[in-house]
N, C-alpha and C positions, 0 to 999 in steps of 0.2 A: 504494500500500500504506500503510495507516494506521500511522504510527510514533509511539511515545510515548517510553518509556524507550529509551536507546541500545541498539540491537540487538534490541529486542523490539517487538511489534506489539500492536494493541488487544486481540485475543482473549487473549493471554497476560496482559496487565495486568488485563483484566476478570476472568480466572480467579483471579488472586492476590487482587484486591480482594474478590471474592465469597467465596472461601475464608477469607480473613482475617476478614471480617465474620461469617461463620458460626461460626468458632472463638471470636471475641470474645463473641458472644451466648450461645453454649452453655457456655463455660467456667464462669461463675458458677453455673449450674444444676448442673453436674457437681461443683463444689466443695461445693455445698450438700448434694447427695444422696450423693456417694461420698467426700468428704473432699478436703483440699487436695493431697495427693499425687497422687490421680487427676486432679485438675484441672491440676496442673502437667505431668503426663505428657501429658495431652490437648493442652494448649497447645504444648508442645515438639514433639510429633509433628506436630500440625497446621501449625505455622509452618515446620517443616523441609520438609514436603511442599510448602507454598506457595512456599518459596524455591527448591526443586529444579525446580518446574514450568517456569518461563520458560527456563532454559538447556536443559532436555531438549527442550522444544518448539522452541526455536531450532535445536537440532541437527537435529531432524526437518525443519524448514523448509529448512535448507541442503542436506539430502539430497534433498529433493523439488525444490528450485529455486524461482525466483520465481513466485508465484501471487497472485491478489487475495485479500484477506480477505473473509469473508462472515459474515452474521449466523448462518447455519447452523453455522459453526465455533464461535461463542460459545455457542450452545445445546448443541452437543455437548460443549464443554469443561465445561459445568455438570455433566454426568454424571461426568466425570473428577474434578471437585472434590468431588462427593458421595461418590465412592469414597475420596478422601483424608480427608474428615471422618469417614467410617465407620471407616477404618483407624486414625485417631487415637483414636477412641472405644474400639476394641478394645485398642489399646496402653495406654490409660489405666488399664485394670484394672477399670473399672466393669462390673458383671455383672448388674444387675437390669433386665431389659428392660421391666418394668412401670412404671419411674420416668419422670418427665417428660423428661429428656434423651434417654433411649433411644427414647421414643415419638416425639419430635420428629425425631430422626435417622432413624427408620424411615419416617416420613412423607416426609422429604426423599428418602430412597432410593427409595421407591415412586414419587414424582413423577419422579425422574430416570430410573428404569427404564421408565416408561410414557410420560408426556406428552412429555418431551424427546426420547425415542427415536422417537415418532410424528411430532413436529414437524420435526426437523432434516432428515429425508429430503425431504419436500415443499419445504422452504425451499431445500435444496441444488439440487433440480431447477429451481426457479424462478430462482435466482440464477446457476446454472451450477455443476455439480459440479467439485470440485478433487481432486487426488491427496492433498493434505494432509488435506482433510476426510474422504476415504475411510479413510485410515489412522487418523485420530483417532477416527472412529466405532467401528471394530472394537476398537481398543485401549482406548477409554473403556469400552465394554461389558465387555471382559474384566477390566479393573481393578475395575470395580464388582462384577462377579460374584465375583472372587477374594475381595474383602473382605466380601461378603455371606456367602460360605462361612466365612470366618474368624469372623464374628459369629455365624453359625449354630452353630458349634462352641462358642464362648466364652459366648454368651448363651442360645442356643436348645437346647443339650443334644444336638445331633447328633454322630454319631461322626466321627472324623478322616477317614474315607473320603471324605466329601463335599468335602474340600479337594483331593483328588488330581486330579479332572478339570480344575478351573480352573488348577491348577499345570501339569499336563501340556500344556494348550493352549498354553503359552508356548514349547513346542518349535517351533511353527509360525513365529512371528516371528523366533526365533533362527535358524532355517534360512533364512528369507527374507533376513535381514540378512547372514548368512554368505555367501550366494550373490550378494550385491550387489543384491537386489531390495528393494522396499518390502513391509512386512507387508500381507497381503490378507485380506479377509473373504469373505463369501458361503459357498456350499456347497449341497449337495443339500437337498431338502425335509426329509428325515429328520433332518439335523443341526440344522435349525431347531426341529423338534419336540422333540428331546431337550434342546436349549438352553433353550427356553421352559419345559419341565417342570422343569428344574433350577432356573431362576431363581424360578419360582413356589414351589417347595418351600423355597428359601432364604428368600424373603420371608415365607413363612408361619412359618418357624422363629423368626424374630426379631420377629414381630408381637407386640404387647402383649396376648397371649391366653394363658390358662392353663386347665388342666383335663385330665381323663382322655381325653376324645375327641380333643383336640388332640395329646396325646402318642401315642395309639394310631395316629392317622392318619399322623403323621410317622414313627413306628417302622415302619409297614407299607410306606411308599413310599421311605424314604431309600436303602435298598440297591438296589432295582430302578432308581430314577432315576439314582443315582450311577453304577451299573455301566453303564447304557445310555449315559450321557454319556461315560464313560471309553471304552467301546467305540467311540463315535462319533469321539472324538479320535484313537484309534489307527487306525481305519479311514481317516480323512482323511490321516493320516500315510502309511499304506500307499499310498493313491491318488496321493500326490505322486510316488512313484517310478515310476509307470506312464507 
């Protein structure tokens, strides 16, 4: 197992370095566009997230038990880091999605939600799947989705309703942990359909696009998509009891 800092392994350190680098590069742009207060909030929130990641991941590793580190885990962690950077941007108070910092973060999130999600699965199968990687995959997806919803409300003008399904989804890992299990992903095909529709809507909401057509399309789909995903979360909770 690759050890670097005491108690932490290469993927955790790689995540901190990646996140810290992103925060450092984006902070001056946010200061320029949204002012020093927004920049300071962004840096504070981003660094706090990076400092919390290693101990949280270390706790998860202890719960899982000894396993080899893999490149797939580092790729998956980049998705978790992207969610942290997006969270820091939402906390910063910057609200113009057409400005350069928001555009760069949107590109980062799109890359994380698509390319890294496509790559880590084949990598994991080639290197050997691990329980740590499986938990990390679903929780990284959920974390990124949650903050995409937060950004869609703060920057994209979507109603608060779109936050409810990502928040309600956290009942699943809480119930798993309470029962002594590890959080699990997967699900029937229809849960993947509603999940993909939700993520596509959220990414569209924070995209650097404006206009009446954009607003009309989002207004038409936000309630059906959000309600469908909420129904999916509740249905999967009901299926747990069977």
